[in-house]
Residue, then its C-alpha position, 0 to 999 in steps of 0.5 A: m133020161t138024165a139032163p145034159q150037164r152045163t159046161d159053160r161058166p161065167a167068164r172071169r173078169t180081168p181087171r183093167p191095167g189102168g184101174r190098177r195103176l190108179a188104185l196104187t197111185t191113190l194108195a201111195a198118196t194116201a200113205a204119204l199124207l198119213l206119214a206127214a200127219c203123223g210126223g207133225a212139224t219138222e225140227a226146223d218148223r218147231e224151232g222156227t229157224a228154217d224154211h223148207g229149203g233149210t235157210p234161215s227164216a225172216t223171223a229167226n233170232p240172230a242172237p238167241g238165248p239169254v240177253g242182259d243189259t250189258d249185251v244190249m249196251f254193248a251193241q248200242m255203244m259199239i255201233p256208233h263206235h264202229q261207225q266212227a272208225l269207218e268214218m276215219a277209214r273213209l278219210a284215208d281215201g286220197r289222203a293216206a300215203d303209206p301202203e300199210v295204212k291203206k292195208l289197215v284201212a281196208a281191213i277196218k272197212q271189211a270187218q266193221d261194216p258187217e259187224i254193225q249190220r249184225m248188231r243192228a239185227w240183234l237189237k231188232a230181234w231183242g226189241k231194243p232201240e239202236s240208240a241207248g239214249a242218254m248214256p253216261g259221258m254223252d252230251h245230248g243237251s244240244g238237241s242236235g243229236s250229237m254226242d261229246h266224243g271226247s277221250g280221244a287223241g285230242g283229250h276233249g271231254s269224257g265221252m265214250s271210250g276211245m271216241m274222237s272229238d269233232e276237233d280230232m276229226k277235223a284235224l284228221k280231215a285236214a292232214k295229208g300224206r305222211a302227216f295223215d298217216r301219223t295222225f290216223a295211226t295215233m287216233m286209231i290206236d286210241h279208238h281201238k283201245g276204247a273198243i277193246d275196253m267195251a268188248r272186255d266188259e261184254q266178255r266179263r258181264g255179258r249173258n248172250a253167247t252171240a254177243k260175247k263171241l263178237a266181243d272175243d273177235v273184237v278183242r282179238t282182231q283190234a288188239a292185233e291192229v293196235a300192235e301193227l298201228t303202234a309199230l307203224r306210228d313209231r316208224l313214221 
């Protein structure tokens, strides 16, 4: 007698949907980690110039590339030169009368203060002090930190090109109305010409591309302002 054949088979196990989702999620996360590991540092990380948001990092060099003594001296000398221009521009408040003088004063303030901040950032990145120390034509012998600004409109001394002397600044501060406008125009012409001379030296002998670009801007903008100031002075 033949034994009856068994027809019952083990039931097939159906995978739980939640388990499959968990496995897929784990696989995707593992793949992402592998891709990140294989990719290594991003281009921004390699250059050290940007964070994950694409913005400049705190350690980025604002004036990268070769840097020579001329570039450093250009920044160190142009900072106090710009500072005096801003001092002259501030004296116009309550003293200037001509609308064109007031317009030029506003343009000087708008351009030169940001340039000072840029040059300070360069020197910090280059590891150089903001002050050049004892430079030719500067009188540091008084111990007060003052310098002989001479070669300005008053012709006192032989200081940095275009800088006004203390006497020049006192005369400008004492002037009012039309007299102030005429004195300001005369002094700022000399002051701008001194800045242009310094910028042209940077154009010729500088090595840093960012510094040379600022020198180009100084020559272009201040030469245009010299032309405006000359026409204004001749009219007053």
